[in-house]
BALUMPA-454558 format. One line per 5 residues: number of its first residue (from 1); their letters; for each residue x, y, z of N, C-alpha, C, O. Coordinates in steps of 0.2 Angstrom, whole numbers. Layout:
N
NUM> a> X Y Z X Y Z X Y Z X Y Z | ...
//
This chain:
325
1> xxxxx> -37 14 -22 -38 8 -24 -39 4 -18 -35 5 -12 | -43 -1 -18 -45 -6 -13 -46 -11 -13 -50 -14 -16 | -41 -15 -8 -38 -21 -9 -38 -25 -3 -40 -21 2 | -37 -33 -1 -38 -36 5 -32 -35 8 -26 -35 5 | -34 -36 14 -29 -37 20 -30 -42 23 -36 -44 23
6> xxxxx> -23 -45 25 -25 -53 28 -27 -49 38 -26 -44 41 | -31 -56 40 -33 -54 45 -27 -50 52 -28 -46 56 | -23 -55 50 -16 -55 56 -12 -47 52 -10 -43 56 | -12 -46 47 -8 -41 46 -11 -34 46 -9 -29 45 | -18 -36 48 -24 -30 50 -20 -29 57 -20 -22 58
11> xxxxx> -17 -31 61 -15 -30 68 -9 -26 69 -8 -23 74 | -6 -24 63 -1 -18 64 -4 -13 56 0 -10 53 | -9 -15 55 -9 -9 49 -15 -3 50 -20 -5 49 | -14 2 51 -18 6 49 -19 11 44 -14 15 43 | -26 11 42 -30 13 37 -30 24 38 -34 26 42
16> xxxxx> -26 27 35 -27 34 35 -26 35 28 -20 35 27 | -30 37 24 -31 38 16 -35 42 16 -42 42 17 | -31 47 13 -33 53 10 -36 54 4 -31 54 -1 | -43 56 1 -45 54 -5 -46 59 -11 -46 57 -17 | -48 65 -9 -50 71 -13 -47 77 -12 -45 79 -7
21> xxxxx> -46 80 -16 -44 89 -14 -41 91 -23 -41 88 -29 | -40 98 -21 -36 100 -27 -29 101 -27 -27 100 -22 | -25 103 -32 -18 102 -31 -14 103 -39 -14 99 -43 | -11 108 -38 -7 110 -46 -3 108 -49 3 110 -47 | -4 105 -52 3 99 -56 7 102 -63 4 104 -68
26> xxxxx> 14 102 -62 21 107 -67 18 100 -73 16 94 -72 | 19 103 -76 18 101 -87 25 98 -87 30 101 -87 | 26 89 -88 31 85 -85 34 87 -92 40 87 -92 | 31 88 -98 36 89 -105 36 84 -108 40 83 -113 | 30 78 -106 28 73 -110 22 76 -114 20 81 -112
31> xxxxx> 19 72 -120 15 73 -124 6 72 -121 1 75 -123 | 7 67 -117 -1 70 -111 -1 74 -108 -2 72 -102 | -1 79 -109 -3 87 -107 -10 86 -106 -14 82 -110 | -11 88 -101 -20 88 -98 -25 92 -104 -23 98 -107 | -29 89 -106 -32 93 -110 -37 101 -107 -40 99 -101
36> xxxxx> -39 107 -108 -41 111 -103 -51 108 -104 -54 109 -99 | -54 106 -109 -60 106 -109 -62 97 -108 -62 92 -112 | -64 97 -97 -64 90 -97 -66 88 -89 -68 93 -85 | -65 84 -87 -65 84 -79 -60 82 -76 -59 76 -77 | -56 87 -72 -50 88 -71 -50 84 -64 -54 85 -59
41> xxxxx> -46 78 -65 -44 74 -58 -37 75 -55 -32 74 -57 | -38 78 -48 -32 80 -46 -34 76 -37 -39 73 -35 | -26 77 -35 -26 73 -29 -21 77 -24 -16 80 -26 | -23 78 -18 -15 83 -13 -14 76 -8 -16 71 -8 | -11 80 -4 -6 78 2 -11 76 6 -15 80 7
46> xxxxx> -11 69 9 -14 67 18 -14 72 22 -9 75 22 | -19 76 26 -15 76 32 -10 73 36 -9 67 36 | -6 78 39 -1 74 43 -5 70 48 -10 72 50 | -2 64 50 -5 58 55 -6 61 62 0 62 64 | -10 62 66 -10 60 73 -3 58 77 -2 52 78
51> xxxxx> 1 61 79 5 60 84 2 53 90 -3 54 93 | 6 47 89 5 40 93 5 43 100 10 47 101 | 2 41 105 2 42 113 8 37 115 9 31 113 | 10 40 119 16 37 125 13 31 128 8 31 130 | 17 26 129 15 21 132 15 25 142 18 29 145
56> xxxxx> 10 20 143 11 21 152 16 18 153 19 14 149 | 18 20 162 22 16 165 19 7 164 22 4 160 | 13 4 167 11 0 167 13 -4 160 15 -10 160 | 10 0 153 10 -4 149 19 -5 146 20 -10 144 | 23 0 147 31 -6 147 32 -9 151 37 -12 150
61> xxxxx> 29 -10 156 30 -15 161 28 -23 157 31 -28 155 | 22 -20 156 20 -27 152 20 -31 147 19 -37 147 | 25 -25 142 27 -28 135 35 -31 138 35 -37 139 | 40 -27 141 44 -31 145 44 -37 148 49 -40 150 | 37 -39 150 37 -42 154 35 -51 150 36 -56 153
66> xxxxx> 33 -49 144 31 -54 137 39 -58 135 44 -54 132 | 39 -64 136 44 -68 133 44 -69 127 39 -71 124 | 51 -69 123 51 -73 117 58 -76 116 63 -74 118 | 55 -83 114 60 -89 112 62 -90 106 58 -87 102 | 67 -92 104 69 -95 96 72 -89 94 73 -84 96
71> xxxxx> 76 -96 87 83 -90 83 79 -85 80 73 -85 78 | 84 -82 79 81 -76 73 79 -82 65 82 -88 64 | 76 -78 62 75 -84 56 69 -88 58 67 -90 53 | 66 -88 62 61 -94 65 56 -91 67 57 -86 70 | 49 -94 66 43 -92 72 48 -92 77 53 -95 77
76> xxxxx> 47 -86 82 46 -87 88 42 -91 93 37 -94 90 | 44 -91 99 37 -93 104 37 -86 110 42 -84 114 | 33 -84 110 27 -80 112 23 -80 118 18 -83 118 | 26 -78 123 22 -80 131 22 -75 136 27 -71 137 | 15 -74 141 16 -69 144 7 -73 149 3 -77 149
81> xxxxx> 8 -69 152 1 -70 157 -4 -67 154 -3 -62 152 | -9 -70 154 -16 -68 151 -21 -67 156 -21 -69 161 | -26 -61 153 -25 -56 148 -21 -50 149 -20 -46 153 | -18 -51 143 -12 -45 142 -18 -38 142 -23 -39 140 | -15 -32 144 -20 -27 145 -10 -23 142 -5 -24 143
86> xxxxx> -13 -17 138 -11 -10 137 -15 -6 135 -19 -8 132 | -15 2 137 -18 8 135 -16 10 129 -20 13 126 | -11 7 128 -7 14 120 -4 8 115 -6 2 116 | 0 9 112 3 1 109 10 4 110 12 10 109 | 12 -1 112 19 -2 116 23 -6 114 21 -12 113
91> xxxxx> 31 -5 112 34 -9 109 41 -10 111 44 -5 115 | 44 -15 109 53 -17 112 55 -19 107 51 -21 103 | 61 -18 106 67 -21 102 68 -28 103 74 -28 106 | 66 -34 103 71 -40 105 75 -41 102 79 -43 106 | 79 -41 95 87 -41 93 84 -38 89 78 -37 87
96> xxxxx> 91 -34 89 94 -29 83 97 -32 79 102 -36 81 | 95 -30 72 98 -32 64 106 -31 63 108 -26 64 | 108 -34 61 116 -33 58 114 -32 51 118 -35 48 | 108 -29 47 110 -30 41 110 -22 38 113 -18 41 | 108 -21 33 105 -14 30 102 -9 34 97 -12 38
101> xxxxx> 103 -3 35 100 2 38 91 3 34 89 1 28 | 87 5 40 81 2 35 77 9 36 73 11 41 | 78 12 29 74 17 27 68 20 26 64 16 25 | 65 28 27 60 28 23 57 29 18 58 35 16 | 54 26 13 54 24 5 55 19 3 53 18 -3
106> xxxxx> 60 12 9 61 9 7 56 3 7 52 2 11 | 57 -1 2 53 -8 2 55 -11 8 61 -11 9 | 50 -14 12 53 -21 19 51 -27 17 47 -27 13 | 53 -34 19 47 -37 18 50 -39 26 56 -37 28 | 44 -43 29 43 -44 38 40 -51 37 35 -53 33
111> xxxxx> 42 -55 42 39 -60 46 34 -59 51 35 -54 53 | 31 -60 53 25 -60 60 23 -64 62 22 -70 60 | 21 -62 66 15 -68 72 12 -66 77 14 -65 82 | 5 -65 75 0 -61 80 -4 -67 86 -6 -73 85 | -4 -64 92 -6 -67 97 -11 -64 102 -8 -59 106
116> xxxxx> -18 -66 103 -23 -65 105 -19 -61 113 -15 -63 117 | -22 -56 114 -19 -52 122 -22 -59 126 -19 -62 130 | -30 -59 125 -34 -62 131 -34 -70 132 -35 -72 137 | -32 -73 126 -27 -79 129 -21 -83 128 -20 -88 130 | -18 -79 124 -11 -80 124 -12 -85 115 -7 -88 113
121> xxxxx> -18 -85 111 -18 -90 105 -16 -87 99 -15 -81 100 | -16 -89 94 -12 -87 90 -15 -88 84 -17 -93 81 | -14 -80 82 -21 -78 78 -21 -78 70 -25 -77 66 | -12 -78 68 -10 -78 60 -4 -77 64 -1 -75 69 | -1 -81 56 6 -81 55 10 -81 49 9 -87 46
126> xxxxx> 14 -78 46 17 -77 40 22 -84 40 22 -87 35 | 26 -85 45 31 -91 46 28 -98 45 31 -103 43 | 18 -98 47 15 -104 44 13 -103 38 12 -109 36 | 11 -98 34 7 -99 29 14 -98 23 13 -99 17 | 20 -96 27 25 -95 21 23 -91 17 22 -92 11
131> xxxxx> 23 -85 19 21 -79 14 20 -72 17 16 -68 18 | 29 -71 17 29 -63 20 25 -59 19 20 -60 15 | 25 -53 22 21 -47 17 28 -43 16 34 -44 17 | 26 -37 12 30 -33 11 26 -25 10 21 -24 7 | 30 -20 14 26 -15 11 31 -7 11 36 -8 13
136> xxxxx> 30 -1 9 35 2 9 34 5 15 28 6 18 | 43 8 20 40 10 24 40 19 26 45 22 24 | 34 22 28 32 30 29 25 28 27 21 32 28 | 23 21 22 15 20 22 13 20 28 14 17 33 | 6 28 28 0 29 34 -2 24 35 -3 23 41
141> xxxxx> -3 18 31 -7 10 32 -2 8 38 -5 5 43 | 3 9 39 8 6 43 12 9 48 18 8 50 | 7 15 51 10 20 56 14 15 62 19 16 65 | 9 9 63 12 8 69 20 4 69 24 2 73 | 20 4 65 27 1 62 32 3 59 38 1 60
146> xxxxx> 31 9 55 32 14 54 40 18 58 46 18 56 | 37 22 63 42 26 67 47 17 72 53 16 73 | 43 15 73 47 9 78 53 6 72 59 3 75 | 52 5 66 58 2 62 61 6 59 67 5 58 | 59 11 56 65 17 52 70 19 57 69 23 62
151> xxxxx> 76 16 55 83 17 59 84 12 62 89 12 64 | 80 5 62 85 -1 63 88 -1 58 90 2 53 | 88 -9 59 93 -12 53 89 -20 52 85 -22 55 | 92 -24 44 86 -29 42 91 -34 49 96 -35 51 | 85 -38 49 86 -44 55 84 -43 61 85 -47 65
156> xxxxx> 81 -36 64 78 -34 68 71 -39 70 66 -41 66 | 72 -38 75 65 -42 78 60 -38 83 63 -38 89 | 57 -36 83 49 -31 86 45 -33 90 40 -34 86 | 43 -33 95 38 -36 98 34 -31 100 38 -26 102 | 25 -28 99 21 -24 101 16 -26 103 13 -31 101
161> xxxxx> 13 -22 108 5 -25 111 2 -20 108 6 -17 104 | -5 -18 108 -7 -14 104 -15 -13 103 -15 -11 109 | -21 -13 102 -30 -12 102 -28 -15 94 -25 -12 90 | -30 -22 93 -33 -22 84 -38 -18 82 -40 -13 86 | -42 -19 77 -45 -15 73 -54 -16 78 -59 -12 79
166> xxxxx> -53 -24 80 -59 -25 85 -58 -25 93 -60 -29 97 | -55 -18 94 -54 -17 99 -51 -22 105 -51 -20 111 | -48 -28 103 -46 -33 108 -38 -31 107 -36 -28 102 | -34 -33 112 -28 -33 113 -25 -38 110 -27 -43 112 | -19 -36 104 -15 -40 102 -8 -39 104 -6 -33 104
171> xxxxx> -2 -46 105 2 -44 102 5 -47 96 3 -53 94 | 10 -44 93 14 -45 85 22 -45 87 25 -41 91 | 23 -49 85 32 -50 84 34 -52 78 32 -57 75 | 38 -46 77 40 -45 69 47 -45 69 50 -42 73 | 50 -50 64 55 -48 60 57 -45 54 54 -50 50
176> xxxxx> 59 -43 50 63 -39 46 67 -42 42 73 -41 43 | 65 -46 36 70 -52 32 74 -48 29 80 -50 29 | 72 -42 25 73 -40 18 71 -31 18 65 -29 20 | 75 -29 16 75 -20 14 77 -18 6 82 -20 4 | 73 -14 1 75 -14 -5 73 -8 -8 67 -7 -11
181> xxxxx> 80 -3 -7 75 6 -13 72 2 -21 74 -2 -25 | 67 6 -20 64 7 -26 61 12 -30 58 16 -26 | 61 13 -36 59 19 -37 53 21 -36 48 17 -36 | 53 30 -34 46 31 -33 41 34 -39 35 37 -38 | 42 33 -45 37 32 -50 41 31 -58 47 32 -59
186> xxxxx> 36 28 -64 38 25 -69 44 28 -73 45 34 -75 | 48 23 -74 55 27 -79 55 22 -84 56 16 -83 | 55 25 -90 57 22 -96 55 27 -104 56 33 -105 | 53 22 -109 51 25 -114 44 30 -115 39 28 -111 | 43 34 -118 39 37 -117 33 33 -123 35 31 -128
191> xxxxx> 26 32 -122 22 29 -126 16 34 -131 12 36 -126 | 14 36 -134 10 41 -135 4 36 -136 5 31 -139 | -1 37 -135 -9 37 -130 -14 37 -139 -13 40 -143 | -18 33 -139 -22 35 -144 -26 40 -142 -25 41 -136 | -29 43 -146 -34 49 -146 -40 47 -142 -41 41 -141
196> xxxxx> -43 52 -137 -50 54 -137 -51 50 -130 -56 48 -127 | -43 48 -126 -44 46 -119 -41 50 -114 -39 56 -114 | -42 47 -110 -43 53 -103 -37 55 -103 -33 50 -103 | -32 62 -104 -26 62 -103 -24 63 -96 -28 62 -91 | -15 65 -95 -11 63 -89 -7 69 -91 -5 71 -96
201> xxxxx> -7 71 -85 -2 77 -88 3 78 -78 0 79 -73 | 10 76 -76 14 73 -73 16 79 -70 16 84 -74 | 17 81 -63 20 85 -60 28 82 -58 31 77 -58 | 30 86 -58 40 85 -56 42 80 -52 48 79 -52 | 38 77 -49 38 71 -47 36 64 -48 38 58 -46
206> xxxxx> 32 66 -53 28 61 -57 18 59 -53 15 54 -55 | 17 63 -49 10 65 -46 6 65 -53 7 71 -55 | 2 62 -57 -2 63 -62 -7 66 -59 -8 65 -54 | -9 71 -61 -16 73 -63 -20 73 -69 -17 76 -73 | -27 69 -72 -29 65 -77 -37 71 -78 -40 75 -74
211> xxxxx> -37 70 -85 -43 75 -86 -46 71 -89 -42 66 -91 | -53 69 -90 -57 64 -93 -61 69 -98 -63 75 -96 | -63 68 -105 -64 72 -109 -70 74 -109 -73 68 -109 | -76 80 -108 -81 81 -109 -85 73 -111 -86 68 -108 | -85 75 -120 -88 71 -123 -86 62 -122 -89 57 -125
216> xxxxx> -82 62 -118 -80 53 -115 -85 50 -114 -88 50 -108 | -86 47 -118 -88 38 -117 -87 32 -113 -84 27 -116 | -90 31 -107 -87 25 -103 -87 19 -108 -92 17 -110 | -82 15 -110 -80 9 -113 -84 4 -109 -84 3 -103 | -86 -1 -115 -88 -8 -110 -83 -11 -111 -82 -14 -105
221> xxxxx> -79 -13 -114 -72 -19 -112 -67 -12 -108 -67 -6 -108 | -62 -17 -106 -56 -14 -102 -52 -10 -106 -51 -12 -111 | -50 -3 -104 -45 0 -109 -37 0 -105 -36 3 -100 | -32 -4 -109 -27 -5 -106 -21 -1 -110 -18 -5 -114 | -19 6 -110 -17 11 -112 -9 13 -106 -8 17 -101
226> xxxxx> -3 8 -111 4 11 -107 5 17 -111 4 20 -116 | 7 20 -105 10 29 -108 18 28 -105 22 31 -109 | 22 24 -100 26 23 -102 28 17 -101 26 14 -97 | 34 14 -107 35 6 -105 44 7 -103 49 10 -105 | 43 1 -97 48 0 -92 52 -4 -97 51 -4 -103
231> xxxxx> 58 -6 -94 62 -10 -96 63 -16 -93 67 -21 -94 | 58 -16 -87 58 -25 -82 54 -30 -84 49 -28 -87 | 55 -35 -82 52 -41 -82 44 -40 -82 41 -36 -78 | 42 -43 -87 32 -43 -85 30 -46 -81 33 -51 -79 | 24 -42 -79 20 -44 -73 17 -49 -74 15 -50 -79
236> xxxxx> 16 -54 -69 10 -60 -69 5 -62 -64 7 -62 -58 | 0 -63 -66 -4 -63 -59 -5 -63 -54 -8 -59 -51 | 1 -69 -55 1 -72 -44 7 -68 -42 11 -70 -38 | 8 -61 -44 12 -60 -41 11 -54 -35 5 -51 -35 | 15 -52 -32 12 -44 -30 16 -40 -31 22 -42 -30
241> xxxxx> 15 -34 -34 16 -28 -35 16 -21 -32 10 -19 -31 | 21 -17 -30 20 -10 -28 20 -6 -33 21 -8 -39 | 18 0 -32 16 3 -38 13 10 -36 11 10 -30 | 13 16 -37 9 20 -37 5 23 -41 7 26 -46 | -1 24 -40 -7 25 -43 -11 32 -40 -9 35 -35
246> xxxxx> -15 33 -43 -23 38 -44 -27 35 -46 -27 31 -51 | -32 35 -44 -39 34 -46 -44 39 -45 -46 41 -40 | -48 40 -52 -54 44 -54 -60 40 -56 -61 35 -59 | -64 45 -53 -72 45 -58 -73 49 -64 -70 54 -64 | -76 46 -68 -78 49 -77 -79 56 -75 -78 60 -79
251> xxxxx> -82 59 -67 -85 67 -64 -77 70 -66 -76 74 -70 | -72 68 -63 -66 71 -61 -65 69 -52 -61 73 -49 | -68 65 -48 -68 65 -45 -63 58 -42 -64 52 -42 | -57 62 -39 -50 58 -35 -54 53 -30 -58 55 -26 | -54 47 -30 -56 43 -23 -52 40 -21 -54 37 -16
256> xxxxx> -46 38 -24 -40 34 -21 -34 35 -24 -33 34 -30 | -28 38 -21 -21 39 -22 -16 36 -17 -17 37 -11 | -11 33 -21 -5 32 -17 0 37 -17 5 36 -13 | 0 42 -22 3 48 -21 0 54 -16 2 59 -15 | -5 52 -13 -11 57 -7 -6 55 0 -3 59 4
261> xxxxx> -6 50 0 -2 46 5 5 47 4 7 45 10 | 8 47 0 16 51 2 18 44 0 21 46 -5 | 18 36 -2 22 30 -4 18 26 -8 12 25 -8 | 23 24 -10 19 17 -15 15 13 -10 15 14 -4 | 13 8 -13 8 4 -9 12 -4 -12 16 -4 -17
266> xxxxx> 9 -11 -9 10 -16 -10 4 -22 -12 2 -23 -6 | 2 -23 -14 -3 -29 -13 -3 -36 -20 -3 -35 -26 | -4 -41 -18 -6 -45 -27 -11 -44 -29 -16 -42 -28 | -8 -48 -35 -15 -45 -40 -19 -49 -37 -24 -46 -36 | -18 -57 -36 -25 -60 -36 -29 -56 -30 -34 -59 -30
271> xxxxx> -30 -51 -26 -32 -48 -23 -38 -44 -23 -43 -43 -20 | -36 -40 -30 -37 -34 -30 -43 -33 -38 -43 -38 -41 | -48 -27 -40 -53 -29 -46 -51 -30 -51 -45 -28 -52 | -54 -36 -55 -53 -39 -62 -48 -35 -64 -43 -37 -65 | -50 -25 -67 -48 -23 -70 -41 -21 -68 -37 -18 -72
276> xxxxx> -40 -22 -62 -31 -22 -60 -28 -26 -62 -22 -26 -63 | -31 -32 -61 -28 -42 -62 -27 -41 -70 -21 -40 -72 | -33 -40 -75 -32 -40 -81 -26 -35 -84 -23 -35 -89 | -26 -29 -79 -24 -24 -83 -17 -23 -84 -13 -23 -89 | -16 -23 -74 -7 -23 -75 -2 -30 -77 4 -29 -79
281> xxxxx> -6 -35 -78 -3 -43 -80 -2 -41 -87 -5 -39 -91 | 5 -42 -87 7 -44 -94 12 -35 -95 17 -34 -99 | 11 -30 -92 13 -26 -93 23 -28 -89 24 -33 -85 | 27 -23 -92 33 -23 -89 35 -17 -83 33 -11 -84 | 39 -19 -77 40 -16 -72 43 -9 -75 45 -8 -80
286> xxxxx> 42 -5 -72 44 1 -74 40 6 -78 41 12 -80 | 36 1 -80 30 6 -83 24 10 -79 22 10 -74 | 21 13 -85 15 18 -80 11 18 -87 13 20 -93 | 4 15 -83 -2 11 -90 -8 16 -87 -8 17 -81 | -11 17 -91 -21 22 -90 -23 17 -90 -20 13 -95
291> xxxxx> -27 13 -86 -34 9 -86 -41 14 -84 -42 18 -79 | -46 12 -90 -51 11 -88 -55 7 -87 -56 3 -92 | -59 5 -82 -63 -1 -78 -71 1 -80 -75 4 -76 | -73 -2 -85 -80 -2 -82 -83 -8 -79 -81 -14 -79 | -87 -6 -76 -93 -8 -68 -91 -15 -70 -88 -17 -65
296> xxxxx> -91 -18 -74 -91 -25 -72 -82 -29 -72 -81 -35 -70 | -79 -26 -73 -72 -25 -69 -70 -22 -65 -64 -21 -64 | -75 -18 -61 -74 -14 -55 -78 -18 -49 -77 -23 -46 | -81 -13 -47 -85 -16 -39 -94 -15 -43 -99 -15 -39 | -93 -16 -51 -103 -18 -52 -109 -15 -49 -111 -10 -51
301> xxxxx> -111 -17 -46 -118 -14 -44 -116 -12 -35 -119 -10 -31 | -110 -13 -35 -110 -14 -29 -108 -6 -25 -102 -6 -23 | -110 -2 -24 -107 5 -19 -100 3 -15 -99 -2 -10 | -96 5 -17 -90 6 -11 -84 12 -10 -79 13 -13 | -87 14 -5 -85 20 -1 -87 24 -6 -92 24 -9
306> xxxxx> -82 29 -8 -83 33 -12 -85 33 -20 -86 38 -23 | -86 25 -22 -87 24 -26 -92 23 -27 -93 19 -24 | -99 26 -32 -103 24 -31 -105 16 -35 -101 12 -37 | -112 15 -34 -113 5 -39 -112 9 -46 -112 15 -47 | -110 4 -52 -110 5 -57 -106 9 -60 -108 12 -65
311> xxxxx> -98 13 -55 -97 16 -60 -89 14 -64 -85 10 -61 | -87 18 -69 -82 16 -72 -76 19 -70 -76 26 -71 | -70 16 -67 -65 20 -66 -59 22 -68 -55 17 -70 | -56 26 -68 -50 27 -72 -44 27 -69 -45 30 -64 | -39 25 -69 -32 24 -65 -25 25 -68 -24 23 -74
316> xxxxx> -22 29 -65 -14 29 -66 -9 25 -64 -6 27 -58 | -6 20 -67 -4 17 -63 5 17 -63 7 16 -69 | 9 17 -60 17 18 -61 19 9 -57 19 8 -51 | 20 4 -63 21 -2 -58 30 1 -56 34 5 -59 | 30 -2 -51 36 -2 -48 42 -7 -46 48 -5 -45
321> xxxxx> 39 -13 -45 42 -19 -43 36 -23 -41 31 -22 -38 | 39 -31 -45 34 -37 -44 39 -42 -43 44 -42 -46 | 35 -46 -40 39 -53 -34 32 -57 -33 26 -55 -31 | 37 -64 -34 32 -69 -29 27 -67 -24 29 -64 -19 | 20 -69 -24 17 -67 -19 17 -70 -14 14 -69 -9
//
């Protein structure tokens, strides 16, 4: 599932997405057992990420020399002698938090400001936009933050200097404002799907395996089939959702999956393909939904990574959380 990332957040988010593979899945006991005749779409765990390099002594000195002023809860003033240079990601805790401990798998919300190392100019701030970002601790897309935040507490302020995607040095000041434990899979009442649709088999942990019937014809309109109905609030198009999901092509190719990365992921429904926006809005938190997305509500005539042009997309989505974007 491709979604837009803000330029500022890209400074602290590293993508490490494993897309395809084969894995065995145990029958969950539901009526959605995969058919034996068709294209089977499975996902496997991503490879272990490479360890982060240790900062050099000069890197530590450079980050220690950065001055931070201003109270917790407000955008800080960050000053340093430009240009700032580091050879590997380097950080320090500016203020220790006093709230709940930050644990892997929890959904955390952060405010941050990003400053260009070359001249000290601000390139992005969630304090300015008043739109904090949320993510799941352990999500490989946030490798630069995971190990530095796990074990800290809500209220922690973390200062980090690192190389951004455009190879420039950026300084990022992060404040953790909230931490919340959320489910890792859909929980609710099973719903019997219509006959003829792709079928879903769940492993014990909830990871889906999708089978597309051999004679399945690509629909011309969006298919939205609840498989589990949760008891939470209805999702609206203007919210940010946290989900587990698996994405497949009709030939059984797995092109993307949060399960393969080990953690749920969060994104605003306004920033994804129309099939997701239209298919997830109106569903309840706690639900699992099968989406069959025609090309005109997916990526259309545009090739997108492992997704060929004019592709019909099949998703299984567990809706774990929804909140204001």
